[in-house]
C-alpha positions in Angstrom: -24.8 9.8 -13.2 -21.0 10.3 -14.0 -20.5 12.8 -11.2 -22.1 10.4 -8.7 -19.6 7.7 -10.0 -16.8 9.9 -9.3 -18.2 10.8 -5.9 -18.4 7.1 -5.0 -14.9 6.5 -6.3 -13.5 9.4 -4.4 -15.3 8.1 -1.1 -13.8 4.6 -1.7 -10.3 6.3 -2.0 -10.9 8.0 1.4 -12.2 4.8 3.1 -9.3 2.8 1.6 -6.7 5.3 2.7 -8.2 5.5 6.2 -8.1 1.7 6.5 -4.3 1.7 5.4 -3.6 4.5 7.9 -5.3 2.5 10.6 -3.4 -0.6 9.6 0.0 1.1 9.9 -1.0 2.7 13.3 -1.9 -0.6 14.7 1.0 -2.5 13.0 3.0 -4.1 15.9 6.8 -4.0 15.8 8.7 -7.3 15.3 10.5 -9.2 17.9 11.4 -12.7 19.0 9.4 -15.7 17.9 7.8 -15.8 21.4 6.8 -12.1 21.1 5.2 -12.8 17.6 3.2 -15.6 19.1 2.1 -13.4 21.9 0.7 -10.7 19.6 -0.5 -13.1 16.8 -4.1 -11.9 17.0 -3.0 -8.3 16.6 -0.8 -9.3 13.6 -3.7 -11.1 12.0 -6.3 -8.3 12.6 -4.1 -5.6 11.2 -3.1 -7.5 8.0 -6.6 -8.6 7.4 -7.6 -5.0 7.6 -4.9 -4.2 5.0 -6.1 -6.9 2.7 -9.8 -5.7 3.0 -8.7 -2.2 2.1 -7.2 -3.3 -1.3 -10.4 -3.9 -3.4 -11.9 -0.7 -1.8 -9.0 1.5 -2.8 -8.6 -0.2 -6.2 -12.2 0.7 -7.1 -11.4 4.3 -6.1 -8.3 4.3 -8.4 -10.5 2.9 -11.2 -12.7 6.0 -10.9 -9.5 8.2 -10.8 -8.3 6.5 -14.0 -11.5 7.2 -15.8 -11.4 10.8 -14.7 -7.9 11.1 -16.1 -8.5 9.2 -19.3 -6.8 11.0 -22.2 -6.7 10.0 -25.8 -3.2 8.3 -25.3 -4.8 6.1 -22.4 -1.7 6.5 -20.1 -4.0 6.5 -17.2 -4.8 2.9 -17.9 -1.2 2.0 -17.9 -0.8 3.7 -14.5 -3.8 1.7 -13.1 -2.4 -1.6 -14.4 1.0 -0.8 -12.7 -0.8 0.0 -9.6 -2.8 -3.2 -9.6 0.5 -5.2 -9.9 1.7 -3.4 -6.7 -1.6 -4.0 -4.9 -1.2 -7.8 -5.9 2.3 -7.8 -4.4 1.3 -6.2 -1.1 -1.7 -8.5 -0.7 0.7 -11.5 -0.9 3.1 -9.8 1.6 0.1 -9.2 4.0 -1.0 -12.8 3.5 2.3 -14.3 4.1 3.5 -12.3 7.1 0.2 -11.2 8.5 -2.1 -14.3 8.2 0.2 -17.3 7.4 3.0 -16.4 9.8 0.8 -16.2 12.9 -1.0 -19.4 12.1 2.3 -21.2 11.5 4.0 -20.0 14.7 0.8 -20.9 16.8 1.1 -24.5 15.7 4.5 -24.6 17.5 3.5 -22.4 20.5 3.9 -25.3 23.0 7.0 -26.8 21.4 8.9 -23.8 20.1 12.2 -24.6 21.7 12.3 -28.1 20.5 11.6 -27.1 16.9 13.5 -23.8 16.8 15.9 -25.3 14.3 13.2 -25.8 11.9 10.9 -22.8 12.7 13.7 -20.2 12.5 14.7 -20.8 8.8 11.1 -21.0 7.6 10.2 -17.7 9.4 13.3 -16.0 7.9 12.4 -17.3 4.3 9.0 -15.7 4.8 10.6 -12.4 5.8 12.9 -12.7 2.7 9.9 -13.2 0.3 8.2 -10.3 2.0 11.0 -7.7 1.3 10.9 -8.0 -2.6 7.1 -7.9 -2.5 7.4 -4.7 -0.5 9.7 -3.3 -3.2 7.3 -4.2 -6.1 4.4 -2.6 -4.2 6.3 0.6 -3.5 7.8 0.9 -7.0 4.4 0.1 -8.7 2.7 2.9 -6.4 5.4 5.4 -7.3 5.4 4.8 -11.1 1.5 5.0 -11.1 1.4 8.2 -9.1 4.2 9.7 -11.3 2.1 8.9 -14.3 -1.2 10.1 -12.8 0.5 13.3 -11.8 2.1 13.9 -15.2 -1.4 13.5 -16.7 -2.9 16.0 -14.2 0.0 18.7 -14.9 -0.4 18.3 -18.5 -4.3 18.5 -18.6 -7.0 20.4 -16.9 -8.9 17.2 -15.6 -8.0 18.0 -12.0 -6.2 21.0 -10.1 -2.6 21.0 -11.2 -1.3 21.3 -7.6 -2.1 17.7 -6.9 0.0 16.7 -9.9 3.0 18.7 -8.6 2.3 17.3 -5.2 2.7 13.7 -6.6 5.8 14.5 -8.6 7.2 16.1 -5.4 6.5 13.0 -3.4 8.2 10.8 -5.9 11.2 13.0 -6.0 11.5 12.7 -2.2 11.2 8.9 -2.5 13.9 8.6 -5.1 16.1 10.9 -2.9 15.4 8.6 0.1 16.6 5.6 -2.0 19.7 7.3 -3.1 20.7 8.4 0.4 20.1 4.9 1.8 16.8 5.4 3.5 15.3 1.9 4.3 11.8 1.9 3.2 11.2 -1.8 4.0 11.5 -1.6 7.7 8.4 -0.5 9.8 9.4 3.0 10.2 10.3 3.4 6.4 7.1 1.7 5.3 5.0 3.9 7.6 6.7 7.1 6.1 5.9 5.8 2.6 2.3 4.7 3.4 1.5 8.0 5.1 2.9 9.9 2.2 0.8 7.8 -0.2 -2.2 8.3 1.8 -1.8 12.0 1.8 -1.7 12.1 -2.0 -4.6 9.6 -2.3 -6.8 11.6 0.2 -6.0 14.9 -1.6 -6.9 13.2 -5.0 -10.0 11.8 -3.5 -11.3 15.2 -2.5 -10.7 16.8 -5.9 -12.4 13.8 -7.6 -15.4 14.2 -5.4 -15.6 17.9 -6.1 -14.9 17.5 -9.9 -17.6 18.2 -12.4 
């Protein structure tokens, strides 16, 4: 029964990761307000997909947390930190992916006349989105670092996935120190694909674990 649960959790991690990858591949580039109105349906679909993936991948991480549970319960702390990050990215997707297209479509026929009002509101939405992205990325990095340390110090999963996670976090810190921007579309894709690579690898090991 326990192995079946880990298998289900691993499949959830894989499915959630694939949904996130699909979201980032389909994610449109930004542009003028007119362009955002034109691609509003695509924006809504991609961000709705991202929101849909959150509970699926959270369940998978719940299984990984139980697999990595040690007497000090640090894996629970990692899971809580991760959930904070997921809540932040959910609000980011809600604001820029669902609320923004709806708001802009309300002014689709009178955009020029209302541009003085629309521009500051749209900019404010982007300003809120940026710290939410940072909370998400920081939460994921801290959680993966804790999970990876547990893996390295225990025999609960293969140690290489722990070293892989630590290496990814080291590269993320190096990117921040050298001025790499993770909050634009290219930077966020690099971060998300790296995160997905670790999650997919962990999922396979979780499915195969005894």
